[in-house]
Backbone as CSV, one residue per row, in Angstrom:
resi,resn,N_x,N_y,N_z,CA_x,CA_y,CA_z,C_x,C_y,C_z
1,UNK,11.626,-8.003,-9.381,11.409,-6.618,-9.019,12.751,-5.896,-9.069
2,UNK,12.728,-4.751,-9.725,13.908,-3.901,-9.708,13.851,-3.036,-8.457
3,UNK,14.950,-2.962,-7.736,14.977,-2.179,-6.507,15.830,-0.946,-6.736
4,UNK,15.155,0.153,-7.033,15.834,1.436,-7.125,14.826,2.540,-6.878
5,UNK,15.303,3.755,-6.823,14.453,4.892,-6.504,13.571,5.236,-7.697
6,UNK,12.257,5.088,-7.532,11.299,5.378,-8.597,10.859,6.839,-8.597
7,UNK,10.906,7.460,-7.439,10.461,8.845,-7.311,11.305,9.508,-6.232
8,UNK,11.296,10.820,-6.218,12.065,11.555,-5.229,11.568,11.197,-3.831
9,UNK,12.478,10.793,-2.984,12.118,10.408,-1.623,11.798,8.928,-1.471
10,UNK,11.954,8.159,-2.529,11.689,6.716,-2.486,12.918,6.020,-1.913
11,UNK,13.126,6.197,-0.610,14.364,5.725,0.000,14.139,4.802,1.198
12,UNK,12.956,4.255,1.332,12.680,3.344,2.433,13.182,1.948,2.047
13,UNK,14.420,1.665,2.426,15.069,0.407,2.025,14.391,-0.808,2.653
14,UNK,13.904,-0.661,3.863,13.238,-1.785,4.528,11.994,-2.179,3.730
15,UNK,11.190,-1.198,3.363,9.976,-1.473,2.598,10.301,-2.064,1.226
16,UNK,11.287,-1.504,0.539,11.676,-2.046,-0.772,12.157,-3.486,-0.654
17,UNK,12.913,-3.774,0.396,13.394,-5.144,0.587,12.243,-6.103,0.896
18,UNK,11.258,-5.637,1.643,10.076,-6.453,1.907,9.377,-6.767,0.586
19,UNK,9.183,-5.752,-0.247,8.528,-5.976,-1.533,9.370,-6.901,-2.417
20,UNK,10.668,-6.729,-2.389,11.558,-7.593,-3.163,11.439,-9.043,-2.693
21,UNK,11.467,-9.255,-1.387,11.385,-10.614,-0.843,10.037,-11.275,-1.105
22,UNK,8.992,-10.481,-1.224,7.652,-11.011,-1.478,7.280,-10.983,-2.966
23,UNK,8.238,-10.631,-3.820,7.966,-10.433,-5.247,7.265,-11.627,-5.902
24,UNK,7.812,-12.818,-5.766,7.207,-13.974,-6.443,5.805,-14.269,-5.917
25,UNK,5.609,-14.135,-4.615,4.263,-14.303,-4.060,3.311,-13.233,-4.598
26,UNK,3.803,-11.998,-4.681,2.970,-10.887,-5.148,2.586,-11.060,-6.613
27,UNK,3.535,-11.456,-7.449,3.233,-11.667,-8.866,2.262,-12.830,-9.019
28,UNK,2.385,-13.837,-8.181,1.442,-14.960,-8.220,0.034,-14.513,-7.842
29,UNK,-0.072,-13.601,-6.896,-1.376,-13.052,-6.521,-1.987,-12.298,-7.707
30,UNK,-1.184,-11.469,-8.357,-1.666,-10.719,-9.521,-2.156,-11.699,-10.587
31,UNK,-1.337,-12.695,-10.904,-1.684,-13.684,-11.919,-2.977,-14.420,-11.553
32,UNK,-3.032,-14.956,-10.351,-4.178,-15.775,-9.936,-5.476,-14.989,-9.916
33,UNK,-5.438,-13.796,-9.366,-6.671,-13.015,-9.242,-7.195,-12.555,-10.608
34,UNK,-6.302,-12.096,-11.491,-6.769,-11.652,-12.805,-7.187,-12.842,-13.670
35,UNK,-6.481,-13.947,-13.558,-6.875,-15.165,-14.272,-8.261,-15.614,-13.807
36,UNK,-8.468,-15.668,-12.494,-9.765,-16.076,-11.954,-10.880,-15.138,-12.400
37,UNK,-10.582,-13.853,-12.472,-11.576,-12.881,-12.920,-12.009,-13.177,-14.355
38,UNK,-11.040,-13.407,-15.245,-11.371,-13.706,-16.639,-12.153,-15.022,-16.740
39,UNK,-11.691,-16.055,-16.062,-12.363,-17.354,-16.133,-13.780,-17.279,-15.575
40,UNK,-13.947,-16.546,-14.480,-15.276,-16.384,-13.881,-16.216,-15.668,-14.850
41,UNK,-15.701,-14.653,-15.533,-16.517,-13.928,-16.518,-16.952,-14.852,-17.652
42,UNK,-16.019,-15.680,-18.120,-16.350,-16.629,-19.189,-17.412,-17.624,-18.733
43,UNK,-17.281,-18.088,-17.499,-18.257,-19.059,-16.992,-19.635,-18.431,-16.842
44,UNK,-19.684,-17.183,-16.391,-20.973,-16.494,-16.263,-21.653,-16.374,-17.623
45,UNK,-20.849,-16.076,-18.648,-21.386,-15.892,-19.998,-21.411,-17.182,-20.817
46,UNK,-21.031,-18.291,-20.205,-20.967,-19.596,-20.884,-20.085,-19.552,-22.123
47,UNK,-18.930,-18.916,-21.984,-17.956,-18.834,-23.075,-16.817,-19.791,-22.741
48,UNK,-16.636,-20.792,-23.568,-15.565,-21.768,-23.363,-14.693,-21.810,-24.623
49,UNK,-14.069,-20.688,-24.938,-13.264,-20.568,-26.157,-11.815,-20.999,-25.909
50,UNK,-10.971,-20.828,-26.926,-9.564,-21.222,-26.814,-8.837,-20.473,-25.710
51,UNK,-9.149,-19.194,-25.559,-8.488,-18.398,-24.511,-8.874,-18.937,-23.140
52,UNK,-10.150,-19.221,-22.955,-10.625,-19.786,-21.693,-9.888,-21.086,-21.382
53,UNK,-9.843,-21.990,-22.362,-9.187,-23.281,-22.145,-7.679,-23.111,-21.881
54,UNK,-7.055,-22.177,-22.588,-5.624,-21.907,-22.385,-5.353,-21.425,-20.961
55,UNK,-6.144,-20.449,-20.508,-5.941,-19.918,-19.152,-6.325,-20.938,-18.089
56,UNK,-7.365,-21.697,-18.350,-7.807,-22.708,-17.390,-6.709,-23.743,-17.138
57,UNK,-6.005,-24.111,-18.186,-4.967,-25.135,-18.049,-3.619,-24.561,-17.601
58,UNK,-3.478,-23.267,-17.623,-2.186,-22.654,-17.306,-1.975,-22.594,-15.797
59,UNK,-0.993,-23.356,-15.343,-0.663,-23.395,-13.918,0.583,-22.578,-13.602
60,UNK,1.463,-22.465,-14.587,2.735,-21.777,-14.392,2.866,-20.653,-15.406
61,UNK,3.680,-19.661,-15.080,3.903,-18.545,-15.990,5.277,-17.958,-15.723
62,UNK,5.788,-17.239,-16.702,7.069,-16.541,-16.579,6.808,-15.250,-15.808
63,UNK,7.342,-15.149,-14.610,7.074,-13.996,-13.744,7.440,-12.670,-14.407
64,UNK,8.369,-12.690,-15.356,8.843,-11.441,-15.965,7.749,-10.720,-16.749
65,UNK,6.742,-11.455,-17.212,5.689,-10.813,-18.006,4.822,-9.885,-17.161
66,UNK,4.824,-10.079,-15.860,4.039,-9.217,-14.960,4.926,-8.363,-14.050
67,UNK,6.229,-8.365,-14.321,7.155,-7.627,-13.462,6.892,-6.127,-13.489
68,UNK,6.685,-5.552,-14.673,6.435,-4.109,-14.741,5.147,-3.736,-14.023
69,UNK,4.111,-4.552,-14.185,2.852,-4.268,-13.482,3.073,-4.324,-11.971
70,UNK,3.795,-5.334,-11.516,4.094,-5.439,-10.090,4.879,-4.219,-9.609
71,UNK,5.941,-3.875,-10.345,6.784,-2.760,-9.924,6.019,-1.440,-9.907
72,UNK,5.096,-1.288,-10.834,4.279,-0.078,-10.893,3.349,-0.010,-9.673
73,UNK,2.684,-1.111,-9.372,1.794,-1.155,-8.202,2.604,-0.961,-6.919
74,UNK,3.794,-1.569,-6.862,4.647,-1.428,-5.672,5.099,0.020,-5.494
75,UNK,5.447,0.688,-6.591,5.851,2.101,-6.509,4.681,2.973,-6.068
76,UNK,3.485,2.684,-6.580,2.294,3.439,-6.165,2.063,3.276,-4.657
77,UNK,2.209,2.053,-4.181,2.063,1.798,-2.752,3.096,2.613,-1.957
78,UNK,4.367,2.572,-2.387,5.412,3.307,-1.659,5.175,4.813,-1.708
79,UNK,4.719,5.318,-2.859,4.459,6.751,-2.979,3.383,7.178,-1.985
80,UNK,2.365,6.359,-1.817,1.285,6.695,-0.902,1.589,6.349,0.546
81,UNK,2.638,5.606,0.772,3.055,5.267,2.132,4.369,5.962,2.488
82,UNK,4.784,6.934,1.692,6.100,7.541,1.899,6.206,8.295,3.217
83,UNK,5.080,8.630,3.815,5.140,9.314,5.106,5.332,8.328,6.252
84,UNK,5.135,7.036,5.984,5.354,6.024,7.016,6.807,5.597,6.930
85,UNK,7.609,6.069,7.840,9.020,5.721,7.816,9.350,4.952,9.084
86,UNK,9.014,3.668,9.059,9.197,2.842,10.245,10.589,2.233,10.340
87,UNK,11.449,2.540,9.391,12.768,1.927,9.464,13.586,2.464,10.635
88,UNK,13.065,3.458,11.325,13.774,4.002,12.478,13.448,3.245,13.765
89,UNK,12.482,2.332,13.700,12.147,1.557,14.887,13.329,0.680,15.300
90,UNK,13.436,0.455,16.579,14.546,-0.346,17.088,14.380,-1.809,16.694
91,UNK,13.169,-2.326,16.785,12.915,-3.730,16.490,12.582,-3.890,15.005
92,UNK,13.562,-4.323,14.207,13.353,-4.476,12.771,12.286,-5.504,12.440
93,UNK,12.128,-6.520,13.276,11.122,-7.561,13.022,9.718,-6.961,13.018
94,UNK,9.445,-6.039,13.916,8.141,-5.381,13.955,7.933,-4.567,12.681
95,UNK,8.955,-3.846,12.248,8.876,-3.039,11.041,8.625,-3.924,9.829
96,UNK,9.386,-4.989,9.699,9.236,-5.900,8.559,7.852,-6.538,8.567
97,UNK,7.403,-7.008,9.727,6.071,-7.609,9.819,4.982,-6.610,9.424
98,UNK,5.125,-5.371,9.897,4.142,-4.349,9.537,4.087,-4.168,8.027
99,UNK,5.251,-3.974,7.400,5.279,-3.738,5.965,4.809,-4.958,5.177
100,UNK,5.160,-6.162,5.613,4.686,-7.370,4.922,3.172,-7.437,4.944
101,UNK,2.586,-7.239,6.119,1.130,-7.306,6.248,0.439,-6.183,5.482
102,UNK,0.975,-4.971,5.617,0.355,-3.822,4.953,0.457,-3.944,3.430
103,UNK,1.631,-4.359,2.929,1.815,-4.528,1.483,0.893,-5.620,0.944
104,UNK,0.820,-6.769,1.603,-0.058,-7.854,1.143,-1.521,-7.426,1.155
105,UNK,-1.930,-6.757,2.214,-3.315,-6.276,2.305,-3.618,-5.305,1.168
106,UNK,-2.711,-4.344,0.949,-2.892,-3.378,-0.134,-2.958,-4.078,-1.486
107,UNK,-2.011,-4.971,-1.752,-1.945,-5.629,-3.054,-3.217,-6.420,-3.347
108,UNK,-3.668,-7.200,-2.415,-4.879,-7.999,-2.619,-6.078,-7.096,-2.895
109,UNK,-6.221,-6.023,-2.124,-7.336,-5.100,-2.343,-7.209,-4.361,-3.670
110,UNK,-5.991,-3.984,-4.025,-5.770,-3.274,-5.287,-6.076,-4.173,-6.481
111,UNK,-5.659,-5.419,-6.426,-5.943,-6.337,-7.533,-7.449,-6.602,-7.620
112,UNK,-8.115,-6.695,-6.489,-9.578,-6.823,-6.519,-10.214,-5.630,-7.227
113,UNK,-9.712,-4.433,-6.961,-10.266,-3.230,-7.601,-9.960,-3.192,-9.090
114,UNK,-8.701,-3.437,-9.466,-8.364,-3.313,-10.889,-8.941,-4.456,-11.716
115,UNK,-9.275,-5.563,-11.079,-9.877,-6.666,-11.835,-11.290,-6.324,-12.296
116,UNK,-11.843,-5.240,-11.794,-13.167,-4.776,-12.244,-13.079,-3.913,-13.497
117,UNK,-11.867,-3.609,-13.923,-11.666,-2.795,-15.124,-11.445,-3.723,-16.318
118,UNK,-12.373,-3.751,-17.261,-12.250,-4.675,-18.398,-10.952,-4.507,-19.184
119,UNK,-10.477,-3.277,-19.365,-9.246,-3.075,-20.133,-8.053,-3.727,-19.454
120,UNK,-8.010,-3.668,-18.147,-6.885,-4.266,-17.425,-6.921,-5.784,-17.547
121,UNK,-8.097,-6.370,-17.458,-8.220,-7.823,-17.623,-7.868,-8.217,-19.056
122,UNK,-8.291,-7.419,-20.034,-7.912,-7.688,-21.428,-6.402,-7.619,-21.600
123,UNK,-5.777,-6.604,-21.026,-4.320,-6.476,-21.105,-3.657,-7.731,-20.536
124,UNK,-4.139,-8.172,-19.389,-3.602,-9.365,-18.738,-3.716,-10.589,-19.650
125,UNK,-4.872,-10.766,-20.269,-5.087,-11.924,-21.149,-4.101,-11.888,-22.320
126,UNK,-3.926,-10.712,-22.910,-2.987,-10.583,-24.022,-1.571,-10.925,-23.559
127,UNK,-1.181,-10.437,-22.388,0.167,-10.687,-21.862,0.386,-12.172,-21.602
128,UNK,-0.528,-12.791,-20.891,-0.340,-14.167,-20.441,-0.427,-15.167,-21.592
129,UNK,-1.239,-14.868,-22.598,-1.361,-15.799,-23.726,-0.330,-15.530,-24.814
130,UNK,0.470,-14.486,-24.659,1.536,-14.145,-25.613,2.817,-13.780,-24.877
131,UNK,3.320,-14.674,-24.032,4.488,-14.298,-23.238,5.719,-14.062,-24.106
132,UNK,6.377,-12.958,-23.832,7.680,-12.653,-24.428,7.673,-12.592,-25.956
133,UNK,6.591,-12.069,-26.531,6.609,-11.761,-27.962,6.047,-10.352,-28.145
134,UNK,6.014,-9.861,-29.369,5.604,-8.476,-29.616,4.192,-8.185,-29.124
135,UNK,3.274,-9.111,-29.348,1.894,-8.904,-28.894,1.833,-8.835,-27.375
136,UNK,2.536,-9.736,-26.710,2.560,-9.723,-25.246,3.206,-8.469,-24.686
137,UNK,4.283,-8.025,-25.342,4.952,-6.792,-24.876,4.064,-5.574,-25.107
138,UNK,3.272,-5.595,-26.185,2.296,-4.534,-26.397,1.267,-4.553,-25.258
139,UNK,0.837,-5.741,-24.868,-0.077,-5.873,-23.733,0.528,-5.347,-22.445
140,UNK,1.824,-5.601,-22.243,2.504,-5.082,-21.054,2.500,-3.555,-21.053
141,UNK,2.747,-2.957,-22.210,2.716,-1.486,-22.307,1.319,-0.955,-22.047
142,UNK,0.314,-1.649,-22.564,-1.066,-1.210,-22.337,-1.441,-1.332,-20.863
143,UNK,-1.018,-2.402,-20.226,-1.298,-2.557,-18.797,-0.618,-1.445,-18.007
144,UNK,0.626,-1.136,-18.348,1.321,-0.022,-17.685,0.553,1.277,-17.908
145,UNK,0.096,1.504,-19.146,-0.666,2.717,-19.443,-1.919,2.787,-18.572
146,UNK,-2.676,1.707,-18.523,-3.929,1.726,-17.765,-3.691,1.909,-16.271
147,UNK,-2.621,1.338,-15.747,-2.319,1.524,-14.323,-1.866,2.955,-14.038
148,UNK,-1.005,3.510,-14.889,-0.578,4.907,-14.709,-1.798,5.822,-14.777
149,UNK,-2.675,5.561,-15.733,-3.895,6.355,-15.870,-4.758,6.232,-14.611
150,UNK,-4.869,5.040,-14.076,-5.656,4.817,-12.857,-5.061,5.564,-11.673
151,UNK,-3.726,5.587,-11.579,-3.075,6.192,-10.418,-2.959,7.705,-10.514
152,UNK,-3.254,8.268,-11.664,-3.422,9.703,-11.782,-2.162,10.508,-12.040
153,UNK,-2.360,11.825,-12.234,-1.256,12.703,-12.608,-0.159,12.822,-11.553
154,UNK,-0.509,12.739,-10.278,0.522,12.815,-9.227,1.511,11.665,-9.385
155,UNK,0.988,10.477,-9.616,1.850,9.307,-9.806,2.636,9.434,-11.104
156,UNK,1.975,9.838,-12.187,2.641,9.975,-13.484,3.796,10.968,-13.404
157,UNK,3.580,12.044,-12.684,4.639,13.057,-12.543,5.780,12.540,-11.665
158,UNK,5.433,11.825,-10.613,6.453,11.332,-9.680,7.251,10.163,-10.259
159,UNK,6.635,9.378,-11.119,7.269,8.150,-11.634,7.301,8.157,-13.165
160,UNK,8.114,8.999,-13.769,8.104,9.127,-15.227,8.542,7.871,-15.977
161,UNK,9.294,6.976,-15.327,9.721,5.746,-16.008,8.512,4.943,-16.486
162,UNK,7.476,4.914,-15.681,6.300,4.141,-16.059,5.509,4.819,-17.171
163,UNK,5.536,6.139,-17.210,4.869,6.846,-18.307,5.589,6.522,-19.613
164,UNK,6.914,6.525,-19.580,7.682,6.146,-20.778,7.410,4.696,-21.153
165,UNK,7.339,3.809,-20.165,7.090,2.389,-20.428,5.747,2.196,-21.109
166,UNK,4.762,3.001,-20.715,3.414,2.846,-21.271,3.292,3.494,-22.643
167,UNK,4.332,4.153,-23.093,4.271,4.818,-24.390,3.709,6.216,-24.286
168,UNK,3.121,6.542,-23.152,2.620,7.882,-22.922,1.401,8.263,-23.736
169,UNK,0.978,7.412,-24.646,-0.203,7.695,-25.440,-1.145,6.510,-25.380
170,UNK,-2.387,6.764,-25.691,-3.410,5.740,-25.563,-3.615,5.029,-26.896
171,UNK,-3.408,3.746,-26.885,-3.680,2.909,-28.054,-4.629,1.804,-27.617
172,UNK,-5.654,1.572,-28.377,-6.473,0.385,-28.137,-5.904,-0.727,-28.997
173,UNK,-6.456,-1.856,-28.933,-5.953,-3.011,-29.658,-6.514,-3.024,-31.079
174,UNK,-5.894,-2.319,-31.999,-6.483,-2.206,-33.325,-6.571,-3.530,-34.070
175,UNK,-5.567,-4.394,-33.927,-5.568,-5.651,-34.668,-5.635,-6.854,-33.743
176,UNK,-5.771,-6.610,-32.450,-5.693,-7.712,-31.502,-7.058,-8.043,-30.903
177,UNK,-7.850,-7.045,-30.554,-9.091,-7.310,-29.816,-10.279,-7.063,-30.713
178,UNK,-11.278,-7.919,-30.839,-11.444,-9.114,-30.019,-10.336,-10.120,-30.289
179,UNK,-9.862,-10.673,-29.239,-8.614,-11.416,-29.264,-8.858,-12.897,-29.427
180,UNK,-7.993,-13.541,-30.191,-7.980,-15.001,-30.262,-6.529,-15.445,-30.173
181,UNK,-6.336,-16.678,-29.807,-4.982,-17.184,-29.662,-4.265,-17.209,-30.993
182,UNK,-2.958,-16.949,-30.990,-2.197,-17.016,-32.235,-2.211,-18.433,-32.798
183,UNK,-2.175,-18.530,-34.101,-2.138,-19.830,-34.767,-0.772,-20.471,-34.532
184,UNK,-0.776,-21.726,-34.179,0.482,-22.436,-33.909,1.131,-22.884,-35.198
């Protein structure tokens, strides 16, 4: 997670540090929930293709492939919680505990919601099955686009870095979807 000001007034250092400290756990939640969503869909439809088998066997992943998605969701959370400024409390442990619990609760619920969007799950599959190559990076841009679109114009205006990251325009997968694993 990059820790810097994403939008005007994004200066709650305690909250940013909480998100930074929970980064690997948070990215693991994103990975696990979206992976489970795709696998569950395949099982419901009795689809046991190469992508299914690849994701089923994948236990580890490079956290960097989901870093932008995490940072985007974290910025959205901070933007909507910017009126909660608990860093002024005397007991820092209470503040940290509050933000840890609130951030985890938000993240789990948010991933549950976005996992219902087929485009987001498709983006995830492209990213995870093509880590650190052009196809995977295209998937990362598409995921950023879909999240910015989901979070609306207020977020897009407040956090222009993510709009630039997403390319700012809508592209579907012209040569990628329906998707199959690259030939080895």
